[in-house]
C-alpha positions, 0 to 999 in steps of 0.5 A: 805484883807485876814487873815492867821495864817502864815502872814509873811510867806505868805507875803514873798511868795507873795513878792518873786512872785512880789506881794506887800502886806501891813499890815494896822493894825500892832497894834490893834486900842485899843492899839494905842497911839491915844486911850491911854484910851483903852490901858489897855483893852483886846480885844482878837479877835481884837488882834488876827486879827491884827496879821493875816490880810494882805492887797492884791493889789486891785484897779480899774486899776488892769488888769484882767491878774494881778488879775488872776496871784494873784489868781494863786499864792495864790492858789499855796500857 
């Protein structure tokens, strides 16, 4: 996972370069329905992070060349 102020822009850029990303927590945990007793609470850092976090591809079957490509594309950004 990485954090960026321009998550949507970065996600679009990576997608245009063939790199799939995911947003695992678009809603902060304390604002989710399962935690309704906490919905009215304010956790500014958690809320900020939920708008910035982007999950990059990572798994044990990624080839070194794929990782190198990802790093190259990120560095160009």
